[in-house]
C-alpha positions as CSV (number, residue, x, y, z in Angstrom):
1,M,16.3,4.6,6.6
2,A,15.1,7.9,5.4
3,L,13.5,6.7,2.2
4,A,12.2,3.3,4.3
5,A,10.6,5.6,7.1
6,V,9.2,8.5,4.9
7,S,7.7,5.8,2.5
8,T,5.2,4.6,4.6
9,L,3.5,8.0,4.6
10,A,2.1,6.9,1.2
11,W,0.1,4.3,2.9
12,L,-1.0,6.6,5.2
13,P,-4.5,7.0,4.2
14,M,-5.1,3.3,3.5
15,E,-4.0,2.3,7.0
16,V,-6.6,4.6,8.4
17,L,-9.3,3.7,7.0
18,P,-11.4,1.6,9.0
19,Y,-11.1,4.3,11.7
20,Q,-11.7,7.2,9.0
21,V,-15.1,5.4,7.8
22,T,-16.1,5.2,11.6
23,S,-15.2,8.9,12.3
24,L,-16.9,10.4,9.0
25,S,-19.8,8.3,9.4
26,A,-20.5,8.8,13.3
27,D,-18.6,11.9,14.6
28,Y,-19.2,14.2,11.2
29,G,-22.8,12.5,10.2
30,L,-22.0,11.3,6.6
31,G,-23.4,8.3,7.0
32,T,-22.0,4.9,6.2
33,A,-22.2,5.1,2.1
34,G,-21.1,8.7,2.3
35,A,-17.9,8.0,4.4
36,G,-17.3,5.1,2.2
37,W,-17.3,7.5,-0.9
38,T,-15.5,10.0,0.9
39,V,-12.6,7.3,1.7
40,T,-12.6,6.3,-1.9
41,V,-12.4,9.6,-3.6
42,E,-9.1,10.4,-1.4
43,L,-7.5,7.1,-2.4
44,L,-8.5,7.8,-5.8
45,V,-6.8,11.0,-5.6
46,L,-3.8,9.9,-4.1
47,A,-3.7,7.1,-6.7
48,L,-4.1,9.6,-9.9
49,T,-1.4,12.5,-8.4
50,A,1.2,9.3,-8.3
51,T,0.4,8.3,-11.7
52,W,0.1,11.7,-12.8
53,L,3.8,12.8,-11.8
54,G,5.2,9.0,-11.7
55,T,5.2,10.0,-15.9
56,T,7.7,12.5,-15.3
57,I,9.0,11.6,-12.2
58,D,12.6,11.0,-14.1
59,R,12.8,14.9,-14.4
60,R,11.3,15.5,-10.9
61,D,13.4,16.2,-7.7
62,K,12.2,13.8,-5.8
63,R,13.3,14.9,-2.1
64,R,11.4,18.3,-2.8
65,L,8.6,16.6,-4.0
66,T,8.2,14.6,-0.9
67,L,8.7,17.4,1.5
68,I,6.2,19.7,-0.7
69,G,3.8,16.6,-0.5
70,A,4.1,15.5,3.1
71,A,3.5,19.2,3.9
72,I,0.6,19.6,1.9
73,A,-1.3,16.5,3.6
74,S,0.0,18.1,7.0
75,V,-1.9,21.7,6.2
76,A,-4.7,19.6,5.5
77,C,-4.6,17.4,8.5
78,V,-4.6,20.7,10.5
79,A,-7.0,22.5,8.6
80,W,-9.3,19.5,9.5
81,I,-9.5,19.5,13.1
82,P,-12.0,22.9,13.6
83,V,-13.8,21.9,10.4
84,H,-17.2,20.3,10.7
85,H,-18.7,21.8,7.3
86,V,-19.1,18.9,4.7
87,T,-17.6,20.5,1.9
88,A,-14.5,21.4,3.8
89,L,-14.2,18.0,5.3
90,I,-14.3,16.6,1.9
91,A,-11.4,19.0,0.5
92,C,-9.5,18.4,3.4
93,C,-9.4,14.7,2.7
94,I,-8.8,15.4,-0.9
95,F,-5.5,17.3,-0.4
96,V,-4.8,14.5,2.2
97,G,-4.9,12.3,-0.7
98,F,-2.8,14.6,-3.2
99,G,-0.2,15.4,-0.8
100,C,0.3,11.4,0.2
101,G,0.0,10.9,-3.6
102,M,3.3,12.8,-4.1
103,V,5.0,11.2,-1.3
104,S,4.1,7.6,-3.3
105,A,5.4,8.9,-6.6
106,A,8.8,10.2,-5.3
107,T,9.7,7.5,-2.8
108,S,8.7,4.9,-5.0
109,A,11.0,6.0,-7.8
110,L,14.0,6.9,-5.6
111,P,14.9,2.9,-5.1
112,T,15.7,3.1,-8.7
113,L,18.9,4.8,-7.8
114,H,20.4,1.9,-5.3
115,P,22.6,-0.9,-7.1
116,K,20.1,-3.3,-5.5
117,P,16.6,-1.8,-5.7
118,E,14.5,-4.8,-4.5
119,R,16.9,-4.7,-1.3
120,M,15.4,-1.1,-0.9
121,F,11.9,-1.8,-1.7
122,A,12.1,-4.7,1.0
123,Y,13.3,-2.3,3.9
124,M,10.6,0.0,2.6
125,Q,8.0,-3.0,3.5
126,V,9.9,-3.8,7.0
127,A,9.4,0.2,7.8
128,L,5.5,-0.2,6.5
129,G,4.9,-3.0,8.6
130,L,5.9,-1.6,11.8
131,Q,4.3,1.8,11.0
132,F,1.4,-0.1,10.8
133,G,1.3,-1.3,14.3
134,F,2.3,2.1,15.7
135,V,-0.6,3.6,13.8
136,N,-2.9,1.0,15.4
137,Y,-1.2,1.8,18.9
138,G,-1.8,5.2,18.0
139,M,-5.5,5.5,17.3
140,D,-6.1,3.3,20.7
141,L,-3.9,6.1,22.7
142,A,-6.2,9.0,20.9
143,A,-9.4,7.3,21.8
144,S,-9.8,10.6,23.8
145,W,-9.3,12.9,21.4
146,G,-12.7,12.6,20.2
147,P,-13.6,13.0,16.6
148,A,-10.4,14.7,15.2
149,R,-8.2,11.4,16.9
150,V,-7.5,10.4,13.2
151,F,-6.5,13.6,11.9
152,L,-4.1,14.4,14.6
153,V,-2.7,11.0,14.3
154,Q,-2.0,11.5,10.6
155,L,-0.7,14.4,11.3
156,V,2.0,13.1,14.1
157,Q,3.0,10.6,11.3
158,L,3.5,13.2,8.6
159,I,5.6,15.5,10.9
160,V,7.7,13.0,12.1
161,L,8.4,10.8,9.2
162,G,8.2,13.6,7.2
163,T,11.2,15.4,8.5
164,C,13.0,12.0,7.3
165,A,12.7,13.7,3.8
166,L,15.5,16.3,4.6
167,F,17.9,13.2,4.5
168,L,17.0,11.5,1.0
169,P,19.4,12.1,-1.5
170,D,19.7,15.5,-3.9
171,V,19.1,13.3,-7.1
172,K,20.2,16.3,-9.7
173,R,24.6,16.3,-7.5
174,D,24.4,12.7,-6.4
175,A,22.6,10.4,-9.0
176,E,22.6,12.4,-12.3
177,P,20.6,10.7,-14.6
178,E,22.5,8.7,-17.4
179,P,24.3,10.9,-20.5
180,R,21.8,9.6,-23.0
181,R,18.5,11.4,-21.5
182,I,14.8,9.2,-22.3
183,G,11.9,11.4,-23.6
184,T,9.1,11.7,-21.4
185,N,7.0,10.8,-24.4
186,Q,8.6,7.6,-24.5
187,Q,6.0,4.5,-24.0
188,I,6.2,2.8,-21.0
189,S,7.1,-1.1,-22.1
190,I,4.4,-3.7,-22.5
191,P,6.3,-5.9,-19.6
192,V,6.2,-2.8,-17.2
193,L,2.8,-2.7,-17.9
194,A,2.2,-5.9,-16.7
195,G,4.2,-5.5,-13.5
196,I,2.1,-2.5,-12.7
197,A,-1.3,-4.3,-13.5
198,S,0.6,-6.9,-11.2
199,V,0.9,-4.7,-8.3
200,G,-2.6,-3.4,-8.7
201,L,-4.4,-6.7,-8.9
202,L,-2.4,-8.0,-5.5
203,W,-3.5,-5.0,-3.5
204,A,-7.0,-5.4,-4.9
205,S,-6.8,-9.2,-3.8
206,V,-5.5,-8.0,-0.4
207,E,-8.1,-5.5,0.3
208,A,-10.7,-7.8,-0.5
209,A,-9.9,-10.3,1.6
210,W,-8.8,-8.1,4.5
211,T,-12.3,-6.1,4.4
212,F,-14.3,-9.3,5.2
213,A,-11.5,-11.2,7.5
214,E,-13.6,-10.3,10.2
215,Q,-16.8,-11.8,9.5
216,A,-14.7,-14.7,7.8
217,A,-13.2,-15.4,11.3
218,I,-16.5,-15.3,13.1
219,A,-18.1,-17.9,10.4
220,R,-14.8,-19.9,11.6
221,G,-15.5,-19.9,15.0
222,L,-13.1,-17.3,16.3
223,T,-14.6,-15.5,19.5
224,E,-14.1,-11.5,18.8
225,Q,-11.2,-12.1,21.9
226,S,-9.2,-14.7,19.8
227,L,-9.7,-12.5,16.4
228,T,-8.2,-9.4,17.9
229,M,-5.5,-11.4,19.3
230,W,-4.4,-13.4,15.7
231,F,-5.0,-10.1,13.9
232,T,-2.7,-8.2,15.9
233,F,0.0,-11.3,15.8
234,S,-0.9,-10.9,12.0
235,G,0.2,-7.2,11.7
236,F,3.2,-7.5,13.5
237,A,4.2,-10.5,11.6
238,A,4.0,-8.4,8.4
239,P,7.9,-6.8,8.9
240,L,9.1,-10.3,8.4
241,G,7.9,-10.7,4.8
242,G,10.2,-7.6,4.3
243,A,13.1,-9.0,6.3
244,A,12.9,-12.1,4.1
245,A,12.8,-9.9,0.8
246,A,15.5,-8.0,1.6
247,L,17.9,-11.2,2.8
248,L,16.7,-13.5,0.2
249,S,17.6,-10.4,-2.5
250,E,18.4,-11.1,-5.9
251,R,19.7,-14.8,-4.9
252,C,16.8,-16.7,-6.5
253,G,16.2,-14.1,-9.5
254,Y,12.8,-12.6,-9.7
255,A,10.7,-15.6,-11.1
256,F,11.0,-17.9,-8.0
257,P,10.3,-15.3,-5.2
258,L,7.2,-14.2,-7.1
259,T,6.0,-17.3,-7.6
260,V,6.3,-18.8,-4.2
261,G,5.0,-15.3,-2.8
262,F,1.6,-15.8,-4.9
263,V,1.3,-19.1,-4.5
264,I,1.6,-19.1,-0.4
265,Q,-1.1,-15.9,-1.2
266,I,-3.2,-18.1,-2.6
267,L,-3.3,-20.5,0.0
268,S,-3.6,-18.1,2.5
269,N,-6.6,-17.3,1.2
270,A,-7.9,-20.5,0.9
271,A,-7.4,-21.3,4.2
272,M,-9.2,-18.0,5.4
273,Y,-12.4,-18.4,3.0
274,C,-12.7,-21.7,1.2
275,V,-11.9,-24.4,3.4
276,G,-11.3,-25.8,7.0
277,G,-11.9,-24.2,10.5
278,Y,-10.5,-22.1,13.3
279,D,-6.9,-23.9,12.8
280,M,-6.9,-23.4,9.0
281,F,-7.8,-20.1,9.7
282,V,-4.9,-19.0,12.1
283,V,-3.0,-20.1,10.0
284,G,-3.9,-18.3,6.6
285,I,-4.4,-14.9,8.7
286,M,-0.5,-15.7,9.9
287,L,0.3,-16.0,6.4
288,F,-1.7,-13.0,5.1
289,N,0.3,-9.6,5.9
290,A,3.8,-11.0,5.6
291,L,3.4,-12.4,2.1
292,S,2.0,-9.9,0.7
293,I,4.8,-7.7,2.0
294,F,7.3,-10.1,0.4
295,T,5.3,-10.0,-2.7
296,N,4.9,-6.4,-3.1
297,A,8.7,-6.3,-2.4
298,Y,9.6,-8.4,-5.5
299,L,7.1,-6.5,-7.9
300,M,8.6,-3.1,-7.2
301,G,11.7,-4.2,-7.6
302,L,11.1,-6.3,-10.3
303,L,9.7,-2.7,-11.9
304,A,12.8,-0.8,-10.7
305,V,15.0,-3.3,-13.0
306,L,12.8,-3.5,-16.3
307,D,12.4,0.7,-16.0
308,K,15.4,2.7,-15.0
309,T,13.9,5.9,-15.2
310,G,11.9,5.3,-12.2
311,R,8.4,5.9,-13.6
312,G,7.5,2.3,-13.7
313,A,8.1,1.9,-9.9
314,A,6.5,5.0,-9.4
315,I,3.6,4.4,-11.2
316,G,3.4,0.9,-9.3
317,G,3.1,2.7,-6.5
318,A,-0.4,4.6,-7.7
319,S,-1.2,1.0,-9.2
320,A,-1.2,-0.1,-5.3
321,N,-3.5,2.7,-4.0
322,F,-5.9,2.1,-7.2
323,G,-6.2,-1.5,-6.1
324,G,-6.6,-0.7,-2.8
325,A,-9.6,1.5,-3.9
326,V,-11.3,-1.1,-5.6
327,G,-10.4,-4.5,-3.6
328,P,-13.3,-3.5,-1.0
329,L,-15.6,-2.9,-4.0
330,L,-14.8,-6.2,-5.1
331,G,-15.7,-8.0,-2.2
332,V,-19.0,-6.0,-1.3
333,L,-19.9,-7.5,-4.8
334,A,-18.8,-11.3,-3.6
335,I,-20.2,-11.2,-0.6
336,S,-23.8,-9.7,-1.4
337,V,-25.0,-13.7,-1.4
338,Q,-24.2,-13.5,2.4
339,N,-21.5,-15.8,2.4
340,V,-17.8,-15.3,2.7
341,M,-16.2,-18.0,0.3
342,P,-16.9,-16.3,-2.7
343,V,-14.9,-14.0,-1.1
344,G,-11.7,-16.1,-0.9
345,I,-12.7,-17.1,-4.3
346,V,-12.3,-13.8,-5.7
347,A,-9.7,-12.6,-4.5
348,I,-7.7,-16.2,-5.4
349,V,-8.5,-15.2,-9.0
350,V,-7.8,-12.0,-8.7
351,L,-4.0,-13.6,-7.5
352,L,-4.0,-15.8,-9.9
353,I,-4.1,-13.4,-13.2
354,G,-1.5,-11.1,-10.8
355,W,0.7,-13.8,-10.9
356,G,0.9,-14.9,-14.4
357,L,1.6,-11.2,-15.4
358,S,4.3,-11.0,-13.2
359,V,6.1,-14.3,-13.9
360,G,5.8,-13.3,-17.8
361,S,7.4,-9.8,-17.1
362,T,10.1,-11.3,-15.4
363,R,11.4,-13.0,-19.0
364,H,12.2,-9.3,-19.7
365,C,14.3,-8.8,-16.9
366,R,18.1,-8.7,-16.1
367,P,18.9,-8.6,-12.6
368,H,21.9,-6.1,-11.4
């Protein structure tokens, strides 16, 4: 429970992305381009930090790393509130990304200590879906707090959920590594690299499609009121994907669930962007978040099985953030012709590549 709760902090910068861009652009005067580059740098710092720490995560105290990361991000949020200078503002963003990157590396590696890592990742995805709903609700409640509301909401999340790290296992005492230590300079295997790439491609596709989902909805005839309603339902459907992964566990191995996840995600993108009208868009958006959570749970579980040191899963968590940073750019390049369909096509092509890589990795997997 503690791991599921605190792991959601790794996704916090991505969850507040729309609110942060609006705030930086309008309230702090950075403009749309400046705000976009600032949040991109924050996400890249997060991903690079998680990757850097992930290469040596098997030697690190994961509980301490999580606590320090949450503390650094919290201090950055506190410092942000009175700040009005652009340089200091960007510095605070960078330190939030750095702290959350530390959390990402540690919490992505911890499930490898559990006998059923894919189930742990599924629980983490359920918690992520629930937290996503609470973050949006918190932003609405904090609407009167002014420009600092984005950082105050993040600060509350960091303090409340960050304290859960105190209940994480002391790895050095409770989960001593196997007697045969693996050198930190050992190369990561090709199947693990393929799995890591698949995680990044999944989230690149998800973020590309999600960034322009509103435009796709309007093109399919949804009104602003109905659009908000279905987006909300889709958000709260996300934990169902994690719950399904937790219930199914390893009963069907990894290749079959990953195939189901990627194929339905592809059909979801086709329904939203490429075929049909109002009804098809609703079907697509209702499947969209739940299936991305379901697929991600199995991808991360696969990495945990393929690499027992935890490095693969830790770098896989960073790969998700790289994908999250690249996805909107892919969407921007595709939608330049003022037509939403190319966004869906690009998202589908990226998913097909990720599907192929993930299924190839399962051939080297021996479930617990």
